[in-house]
N, C-alpha and C positions, 0 to 999 in steps of 0.2 A: 620480322624481328619481334613485332608486338605479340604475335601468337606464340612464338617461342618463349618469350619472357613470361607470358601468362601461364603457359604449360609448366614452365620451370617452377614458378611460384606454387602451382597446384601440387606438383610432385613433392616439393619441400614440405608443404603443409601436411600432405598425406603421410609422409614419412614421420613427421613430428608426432602426429596423432598415434601412429603405430608404435612409435618409440615409447610414448607415455603408457600405452596399453600394455606394453611388455615390461614396464617398470612401475609396479604399483606404488612404490614410495614417491617416485617423481610425479606420478599422476595425482597422488595425494597433495603434494606441494603445489602443483598446478591448480588444483581445486581450491586450496587454501588461499591462493593469491588473488582469486576473484574478489572484487570489491563488493561491499554491502553499502547501499545508499538508503538512508531512512529519510523519507519526506514526511515532515511533521507539521500538522495544522494545529496551531494553539491560539487561544484567545484570552486565557487568564492563568494565574498561578505560575510565575517564574520558578517557584520552588518545585512544582510538579515536573516542569520541563527539565530542570536541572537533574532531578532524580532519575528521570527516564533516560536522558542522554548519558549521564554518568554510568548507569547500569549497562548500557549497550556499547559503551566506548571500547574500541579494540583496534588493532592494526587493520588497515584497509577498510575501515568503517568511516563513512561520511554522513553528515547531517545537513539537510537542506530544510530550512525552517520558515514557515509563513506565519506571521503574527497578525491577528485581526487588526484591521486599520483603525478600529475604535479603541484599541489598547495602546498604551505607551510601550514602545518597543525597548526603551532604554533598560528597564529592570531585567528583561529577558536576555539582552546582550551582556549585561554585567554578570548575570548568573552563570553564563557559559564562557566568560572571557578567558578562562584558563584551560579550556578544553579545545583540543585541536580538531581541525576538519569540520568546523561548524560554519555554515553559510546562511545568512539571512537574506530573504527576498525583500527588496525595498519597494517594489511596485505592489503595495499591499491592497487588499480588498476587505470590505466589511463583510465578514462571513457569517451572516445571520442564519440561524437554524432554518433549514428547509429551502434556502435560496439557491439560485443558480451560481452565486458567487463561490459556493463551496466547490462546485465543479471547476469554475474558472481558476480558483486558487490552486487546485490540484494540477490543472493543465499548466499553470504558470510554473509550478514546481517542476513538472516534467520538462518544460522548455529550458528551465535553468540547468537541469541535470544534463540535457542533451548539449547545451551550448558551453557549459563550463566544466562538467565532470564526465568527460568522454571515456568512461571506464566500462569494460565488459564486466558484468556482474548482475546484481539483483537490486531492484527498487522495492522498498517496503513502505506502504502508506500507513501512518499512525496519527493518532490525535495526541494532544498534549496531556490528555487524561488517561492514556494507556500506560501499561507497565508490564515488563516481561515477567512471566511466571516460570521461565526456565533460564538457566545461566547463559551467558553470552557464547560460551563454547558450544553448548548444545544447540542454540539457535543458529549460529553460523554454520556448524557442521550439517545440521538438518537442511538448511536452505541451499547450501553449496552442494549437497548431495542430490538436489533436484534443480540443476542449473537452468533447465528450460521450462520448468513447470510454471503455469499461471494459476495461482491460488486465488480464486474469487468465488464467493457464494452466489449462486443464482437459482432462480426458479421462474418458470414462465408465469406471466400475468394471465389470469388472476392468481395471486400468491395467497396461500392458505391463511396465514395469521394476520394479514393486513385487512383493515376495514374495507369492505366491498371487494376484497381481493386486490385492492390497489387500483382498481379500474377508474376510481374517481380522481386519481392523481394525473391522469393523462387526458388532456383536452381532445375532444372528438374521438374518444376511444374506439367506438364501433367502426369508425371509418379508418383510423390509423392502424388498427390491428389487422386489417386486410392488406396493408402495404408493407408492414414490418413486424416481425415477431418481437414482442416486448418482454423484458425480463427485469426482475428486481432481486435485491439481496443486500448484504451488508456494504456499507460505504468503504470498509477497510479491506484492502487486498494487497497482493504482492506479485510482481511481474518481473521477468528477466528484462535486461536492458533493451534487447532486440524488439520487445513489444512496443516500446516508445515510438519507433519509426512507424509501426503499423497503425497506432492510434492517430498520429498526425497525418499520415497519408490518407486514412479514411476520412478524417475531418476536412482535409483540403478538397477531397473529391465530393464530399457530401455536406456542403454548407447548410443545407436545409435541416440536416439532422441536429446540428447545434442550435439553430434558430428555433426549432420545435421544442427542444428541451428547455429553452429559456422560460417556457410557459408551463412546464411540468411541475407538479407539486413534489417537493422533496426529491429533486432530480439526482442528487448524489447517491441515492440508493437504486438507481436504475440506468443512469447514463452509460457507465462503462460496461455493465453486464449486457445491455442491449447492443452496444458497439461491438464488443468482442464476438457475440453470437450471431451477428449479421454481417460481419466484415468479409466473410468468404475466404479468409486466409487459412491455408492448410496448416501453417505453423501454429495458429491459434487452436484450431480444432484438434490437432494432435496433442497439444500440451495443456489445454485448459483442464483444471481440476476443480470440481464443485466442492470447495472446502474453504472455510473461514479459519484463518490461523489464530483468531481471537476467541477467547471465552467471554461471552457477554450474557448477562442475565436480563430478561425482559419480564415485564408484567403487563397485562391488558391495560390499555388498548395498544400496547407495543409501539409507542411513539418515542419513548426515551428509555435508555438502558438504566437498570438499577445501579446505584452506587455500591461498590464492593465494601464489605465490612468484615470484622473479625470472624463472624460465623460462616463466612464463605471460604475459610482457609482450607478445609478438608476437600471441598470440591475443586479448588484450584490446584491443590497438591496432586489430586488424582487425575486431573485433566491432561490430555496429550497436547493441548494447545500451547502455542509459544507465548502469546500475549493475552492480556485481559483488559477490560475497561468496563465502567469508568471508575477512577480512583479520585478521591478528594483528600487533600492534605490533612484535613481535620477528621472527617468521618472515617477515613480509611487508615488513620495513623497506626493503630494497633496491628492491623492486617499487614501493612507495609513493613512494620518492624519484624513480624513473624516471617514474611517472605524473605526479607534480607538475611535472616538467620539461617535459612535452609538452602540458600542458593550459593 
């Protein structure tokens, strides 16, 4: 009886997929029904967070928000009190720049999503200083047309633009590189919901991986790249795309991104990226007004 029920379920599922393939409009509706979950790490400016969430708000869009432990969470909650599907993480961490707590906060967000938002769809990691440079329809349609794609920027260490190629970020680099291939890239990425299971399964099986990265410098720019490219999962290797969905401007020594200002408008308009960072409510005010008028 068990085998029969399982086979029956498989046949029904198989027919459903074929039915969608034969009906483009139903396939489109199925695609649109997939949820979008934004995990946002913020530490200041409730105004910036509000502008970001308000711009991305749509049906089947959810927001999971981690506010730095050293910041008062109340103004952030008040700024989003009238927006639906906003969930704040209450077990907060002090997310100091370059600390492992940035990785921990991301993992806490992923755990919250797995435990409370059991939706099939996509997870997008953003900072509170990000802002979309395409409208929500374009963003949703683009991401939902790539349901299995893992968008993450990566480059093997030594990475070209990092000081010493980034080798100084990794303790005992010469020894570690013989045991695991190290990669680095942008902290900000986007993954399908299915990838969450792979992340936590890998970490459960490899506790030393997490322990080592606690001592890595600026680990948020290498933890997930190294995990994905060493996990040995066929699903990851088949779907990973070396692409950052963010437009980010850097200046030497490439430690902190430039703040976007009015003169960056043309580059942002011409970019195929979906998001940009970083924006400041004061310094980026004119640029944000311009972006609002064209989206």
